[in-house]
Backbone as numpy.savetxt, mean C-alpha at the origin, in Angstrom:
# Nx Ny Nz CAx CAy CAz Cx Cy Cz
-35.87 -32.61 0.66 -34.58 -33.25 0.87 -33.48 -32.20 0.98
-32.51 -32.52 1.77 -31.36 -31.65 1.93 -30.17 -32.33 1.27
-29.56 -31.63 0.33 -28.40 -32.18 -0.36 -27.13 -31.64 0.28
-26.20 -32.51 0.52 -24.93 -32.12 1.10 -23.92 -31.84 -0.01
-24.06 -30.66 -0.59 -23.13 -30.28 -1.65 -21.99 -29.48 -1.02
-20.80 -29.75 -1.52 -19.65 -29.00 -1.03 -19.67 -27.60 -1.64
-19.55 -26.63 -0.78 -19.53 -25.25 -1.25 -18.08 -24.79 -1.32
-17.80 -23.95 -2.31 -16.45 -23.42 -2.41 -16.22 -22.45 -1.26
-14.97 -22.33 -0.87 -14.66 -21.50 0.28 -14.75 -20.01 -0.04
-14.81 -19.66 -1.30 -14.93 -18.26 -1.68 -13.64 -17.49 -1.46
-12.54 -18.12 -1.71 -11.24 -17.49 -1.47 -10.83 -16.58 -2.62
-11.37 -16.80 -3.79 -10.94 -16.05 -4.98 -11.30 -14.57 -4.88
-12.50 -14.24 -4.45 -12.93 -12.84 -4.41 -12.09 -12.00 -3.44
-11.90 -12.43 -2.18 -11.06 -11.63 -1.28 -9.62 -11.52 -1.78
-9.11 -12.56 -2.40 -7.74 -12.53 -2.91 -7.61 -11.51 -4.04
-8.59 -11.44 -4.91 -8.57 -10.47 -6.00 -8.66 -9.06 -5.46
-9.51 -8.85 -4.46 -9.65 -7.52 -3.86 -8.35 -7.08 -3.20
-7.68 -7.98 -2.49 -6.42 -7.66 -1.84 -5.34 -7.34 -2.87
-5.27 -8.11 -3.94 -4.27 -7.86 -4.98 -4.53 -6.52 -5.69
-5.79 -6.20 -5.93 -6.11 -4.91 -6.55 -5.74 -3.75 -5.62
-5.98 -3.92 -4.33 -5.63 -2.86 -3.38 -4.12 -2.68 -3.32
-3.37 -3.77 -3.33 -1.91 -3.68 -3.31 -1.40 -2.99 -4.58
-1.99 -3.33 -5.73 -1.58 -2.70 -6.98 -1.89 -1.20 -6.96
-3.02 -0.82 -6.38 -3.38 0.59 -6.30 -2.42 1.35 -5.39
-2.02 0.74 -4.28 -1.08 1.38 -3.36 0.28 1.55 -4.01
0.75 0.52 -4.67 2.06 0.59 -5.34 2.01 1.61 -6.48
0.94 1.62 -7.23 0.80 2.58 -8.32 0.76 4.01 -7.81
0.07 4.25 -6.70 0.03 5.60 -6.17 1.38 6.02 -5.62
2.15 5.08 -5.08 3.50 5.41 -4.60 4.40 5.78 -5.76
4.29 5.08 -6.88 5.11 5.41 -8.05 4.70 6.76 -8.64
3.42 7.06 -8.61 2.97 8.32 -9.20 3.38 9.51 -8.34
3.42 9.34 -7.03 3.75 10.46 -6.16 5.25 10.59 -5.94
6.03 9.57 -6.29 7.48 9.64 -6.11 8.07 10.55 -7.18
8.80 11.56 -6.73 9.42 12.50 -7.64 10.88 12.62 -7.25
11.76 12.08 -8.06 13.18 12.03 -7.70 13.87 13.37 -7.86
13.25 14.33 -8.56 13.91 15.61 -8.79 13.85 16.51 -7.56
12.88 16.31 -6.70 12.77 17.12 -5.50 13.54 16.48 -4.36
14.40 17.26 -3.72 15.12 16.76 -2.56 14.52 17.37 -1.31
14.54 16.61 -0.26 13.99 17.09 1.01 15.10 17.75 1.80
14.82 18.96 2.25 15.80 19.69 3.04 15.21 19.95 4.41
16.02 19.71 5.41 15.61 19.92 6.80 16.48 21.01 7.39
15.84 22.04 7.94 16.59 23.12 8.54 16.75 22.84 10.03
17.99 22.85 10.49 18.29 22.63 11.89 18.96 23.90 12.42
18.40 24.51 13.41 19.01 25.73 13.97 20.39 25.42 14.56
21.30 26.39 14.46 22.66 26.18 14.95 22.70 25.97 16.45
21.75 26.55 17.18 21.76 26.42 18.65 21.41 25.00 19.08
20.58 24.29 18.31 20.20 22.94 18.69 21.16 21.89 18.13
22.09 22.32 17.27 23.03 21.38 16.68 24.22 21.15 17.61
24.31 21.88 18.69 25.41 21.69 19.64 26.65 22.48 19.28
26.51 23.50 18.46 27.66 24.31 18.08 27.77 25.50 18.99
């Protein structure tokens, strides 16, 4: 006999994986962010139009 049982869509596992990946990305961004270092860009005077 074949029983017609409703199967769950399995949405919980992919949702948990996506949330964990988002948390890892945000955590790595916070760990690599360093407010004490400023970015400096050198622009030659000849290309600045002076």
